[in-house]
C-alpha distance (Angstrom), angle and dihedral (degrees) to the residues before:
residue distance angle dihedral
M1 . . .
N2 3.80 . .
K3 3.79 122.0 .
V4 3.81 116.7 -132.3
K5 3.81 128.0 -161.9
I6 3.80 122.4 -142.8
K7 3.80 91.3 -116.0
Q8 3.84 89.0 61.0
L9 3.82 92.8 60.9
V10 3.80 118.4 104.0
F11 3.80 105.1 -121.1
D12 3.81 95.7 154.5
K13 3.85 99.9 76.1
N14 3.83 99.8 73.9
N15 3.80 107.2 28.9
G16 3.78 91.7 -73.0
L17 3.81 94.5 -47.5
I18 3.79 129.6 120.0
P19 3.83 120.5 -160.5
T20 3.79 108.8 -116.2
I21 3.79 128.1 -163.0
A22 3.80 119.7 -157.0
Q23 3.79 112.6 -151.2
D24 3.80 128.1 -176.8
Y25 3.80 108.4 -106.4
G26 3.80 94.4 -144.0
T27 3.80 104.9 36.5
K28 3.83 97.3 27.4
R29 3.82 87.8 -136.2
V30 3.82 113.5 152.9
L31 3.80 107.1 -115.9
M32 3.79 107.9 179.8
L33 3.78 149.3 -28.0
A34 3.79 120.5 -123.9
Y35 3.79 137.5 149.3
M36 3.78 132.1 -104.7
N37 3.75 131.0 -163.2
E38 3.78 123.4 -167.3
E39 3.82 92.2 -90.0
S40 3.81 93.8 53.6
L41 3.81 92.0 46.4
V42 3.80 91.7 51.4
K43 3.83 90.7 47.7
T44 3.82 89.6 49.7
I45 3.80 91.1 52.4
E46 3.82 92.8 45.2
T47 3.82 95.9 49.1
G48 3.81 102.9 28.4
Y49 3.82 89.7 -128.9
A50 3.81 126.4 104.4
H51 3.79 115.8 -97.7
Y52 3.79 122.1 -179.2
W53 3.79 139.7 -176.7
S54 3.79 113.2 -109.4
R55 3.79 109.4 -140.5
S56 3.82 92.4 -167.9
R57 3.81 96.1 47.7
N58 3.79 94.1 31.3
K59 3.79 92.9 -135.6
L60 3.77 145.4 100.5
W61 3.81 115.6 -92.3
M62 3.76 136.4 179.9
K63 3.80 113.7 -131.9
G64 3.79 106.5 -110.5
E65 3.82 96.0 14.1
T66 3.82 90.6 136.2
S67 3.83 103.0 19.1
G68 3.79 98.1 41.7
N69 3.83 89.5 -127.6
V70 3.78 94.2 129.2
Q71 3.78 128.7 173.8
K72 3.80 116.1 -134.7
V73 3.80 105.6 -155.2
R74 3.80 115.8 -132.0
E75 3.81 99.9 170.2
I76 3.79 138.8 1.7
M77 3.79 117.4 -148.4
I78 3.80 126.0 -171.4
D79 3.81 123.9 -154.5
C80 3.81 124.5 -120.1
D81 3.83 93.6 -96.0
K82 3.81 91.7 47.1
D83 3.82 90.5 -127.5
A84 3.81 101.3 103.9
I85 3.80 132.4 55.2
L86 3.79 131.0 -150.9
L87 3.79 117.3 -161.7
L88 3.80 115.9 -162.5
V89 3.78 103.8 -155.1
D90 3.76 146.2 175.0
Q91 3.81 100.8 -127.1
K92 3.80 118.9 -149.3
G93 3.80 109.0 -153.8
P94 3.80 123.8 -24.8
A95 3.80 118.0 -18.3
C96 3.80 96.7 -149.4
H97 3.79 124.1 77.5
T98 3.84 86.8 -132.0
G99 3.79 90.1 65.6
S100 3.81 94.1 -105.2
E101 3.79 120.1 134.2
T102 3.82 89.0 -121.0
C103 3.79 134.8 18.6
F104 3.81 88.5 -132.0
F105 3.80 101.8 79.7
N106 3.82 100.0 115.8
K107 3.79 117.7 90.0
L108 3.80 119.3 -153.4
E109 3.79 114.9 -128.5
M110 3.75 101.9 -128.5
G111 3.78 97.4 -171.5
L112 3.77 92.0 -148.3
K113 3.76 115.9 158.0
P114 3.79 119.2 -151.3
K115 3.80 112.8 -104.9
P116 3.79 113.9 -117.6
D117 3.78 116.0 -107.5
K118 3.81 107.0 -107.3
G119 3.79 92.4 -157.3
K120 3.81 95.3 59.2
């Protein structure tokens, strides 16, 4: 496994933000998508708890700072292009602000119809 330094990450594609997935360390279930800038990543490393950049509030926030549903970071993985982050976390309580265990509880109706078998 390759080691990556913060300065190697690509923060300049999305106004200094990198999309970040939080995934449960034990179950591997995807919990949420948020964004990190360099400041939030450094704070995450320093404290061991997930910090993100709020695009709507335009400020740094710690996941669970008001709800108590914190994310203890176990590992930080970086994708091959160094422009996406995966946090493997121990989630306390629900990850979603709606109270759901994960933010990914809506399923898109794809409307795909099965293709008829040509051989039958």
